[in-house]
C-alpha positions as a Markdown table, in Angstrom:
| # | Residue | x | y | z |
|---|---|---|---|---|
| 1 | Unk | -2.7 | 23.1 | -11.6 |
| 2 | Unk | 1.1 | 23.3 | -11.7 |
| 3 | Unk | 3.3 | 20.6 | -10.2 |
| 4 | Unk | 4.2 | 22.9 | -7.3 |
| 5 | Unk | 0.5 | 23.6 | -6.5 |
| 6 | Unk | -0.1 | 19.8 | -6.5 |
| 7 | Unk | 2.8 | 19.3 | -4.1 |
| 8 | Unk | 1.5 | 22.0 | -1.8 |
| 9 | Unk | -2.0 | 20.5 | -1.8 |
| 10 | Unk | -0.6 | 17.1 | -1.0 |
| 11 | Unk | 1.5 | 18.3 | 1.9 |
| 12 | Unk | -1.5 | 20.4 | 3.2 |
| 13 | Unk | -3.7 | 17.3 | 3.0 |
| 14 | Unk | -1.2 | 15.2 | 5.0 |
| 15 | Unk | -1.0 | 17.9 | 7.7 |
| 16 | Unk | -4.8 | 18.2 | 7.9 |
| 17 | Unk | -5.3 | 14.5 | 8.0 |
| 18 | Unk | -2.8 | 14.0 | 10.8 |
| 19 | Unk | -4.1 | 17.0 | 12.7 |
| 20 | Unk | -7.7 | 15.5 | 12.6 |
| 21 | Unk | -6.4 | 12.1 | 13.6 |
| 22 | Unk | -5.1 | 13.8 | 16.8 |
| 23 | Unk | -8.4 | 15.7 | 17.3 |
| 24 | Unk | -6.4 | 18.9 | 17.2 |
| 25 | Unk | -7.7 | 22.3 | 16.0 |
| 26 | Unk | -6.0 | 24.6 | 13.7 |
| 27 | Unk | -5.6 | 27.0 | 16.6 |
| 28 | Unk | -3.9 | 24.4 | 18.7 |
| 29 | Unk | -1.5 | 23.4 | 15.9 |
| 30 | Unk | -0.7 | 27.0 | 15.2 |
| 31 | Unk | 0.1 | 27.6 | 18.9 |
| 32 | Unk | 2.4 | 24.6 | 19.1 |
| 33 | Unk | 4.3 | 25.6 | 16.0 |
| 34 | Unk | 4.6 | 29.2 | 16.9 |
| 35 | Unk | 2.3 | 30.9 | 14.4 |
| 36 | Unk | 0.2 | 33.8 | 15.7 |
| 37 | Unk | -3.1 | 32.3 | 14.6 |
| 38 | Unk | -4.9 | 29.6 | 12.7 |
| 39 | Unk | -4.8 | 31.5 | 9.4 |
| 40 | Unk | -1.3 | 30.2 | 8.5 |
| 41 | Unk | -2.3 | 26.6 | 9.2 |
| 42 | Unk | -5.5 | 27.1 | 7.1 |
| 43 | Unk | -3.6 | 28.4 | 4.2 |
| 44 | Unk | -1.0 | 25.6 | 4.4 |
| 45 | Unk | -3.7 | 22.9 | 4.6 |
| 46 | Unk | -5.6 | 24.3 | 1.7 |
| 47 | Unk | -2.4 | 24.4 | -0.4 |
| 48 | Unk | -2.6 | 28.2 | -0.8 |
| 49 | Unk | 0.8 | 28.5 | 0.9 |
| 50 | Unk | 3.7 | 26.1 | 1.2 |
| 51 | Unk | 5.2 | 25.0 | 4.5 |
| 52 | Unk | 8.1 | 27.3 | 5.5 |
| 53 | Unk | 11.2 | 25.1 | 5.7 |
| 54 | Unk | 11.9 | 26.5 | 9.1 |
| 55 | Unk | 8.5 | 25.1 | 10.4 |
| 56 | Unk | 8.6 | 21.6 | 8.9 |
| 57 | Unk | 10.2 | 20.0 | 12.0 |
| 58 | Unk | 8.0 | 21.9 | 14.4 |
| 59 | Unk | 4.9 | 20.8 | 12.5 |
| 60 | Unk | 6.1 | 17.2 | 12.5 |
| 61 | Unk | 6.8 | 17.3 | 16.2 |
| 62 | Unk | 3.5 | 18.9 | 17.0 |
| 63 | Unk | 1.7 | 16.2 | 15.0 |
| 64 | Unk | 3.8 | 13.4 | 16.5 |
| 65 | Unk | 5.2 | 12.4 | 13.1 |
| 66 | Unk | 8.3 | 12.9 | 11.0 |
| 67 | Unk | 9.3 | 15.6 | 8.5 |
| 68 | Unk | 9.5 | 12.8 | 5.9 |
| 69 | Unk | 5.8 | 12.1 | 6.4 |
| 70 | Unk | 4.9 | 15.8 | 6.2 |
| 71 | Unk | 6.9 | 16.3 | 3.0 |
| 72 | Unk | 5.8 | 13.0 | 1.5 |
| 73 | Unk | 9.2 | 11.5 | 1.1 |
């Protein structure tokens, strides 16, 4: 696993953990962030895709956290 894949997996795990703490479904998060469906969230959480920079703040806001937490800074 490359460093980039590890980073994507860690970011996805943080997003998933926070979403589950809030008892939120992937569908609900996708709707709040502006994705068409849960597929994008599922791919981000699994580490298959990175978080688009344009969506970091929206995801953080939807999860009532900060971009720093989402990105692991």
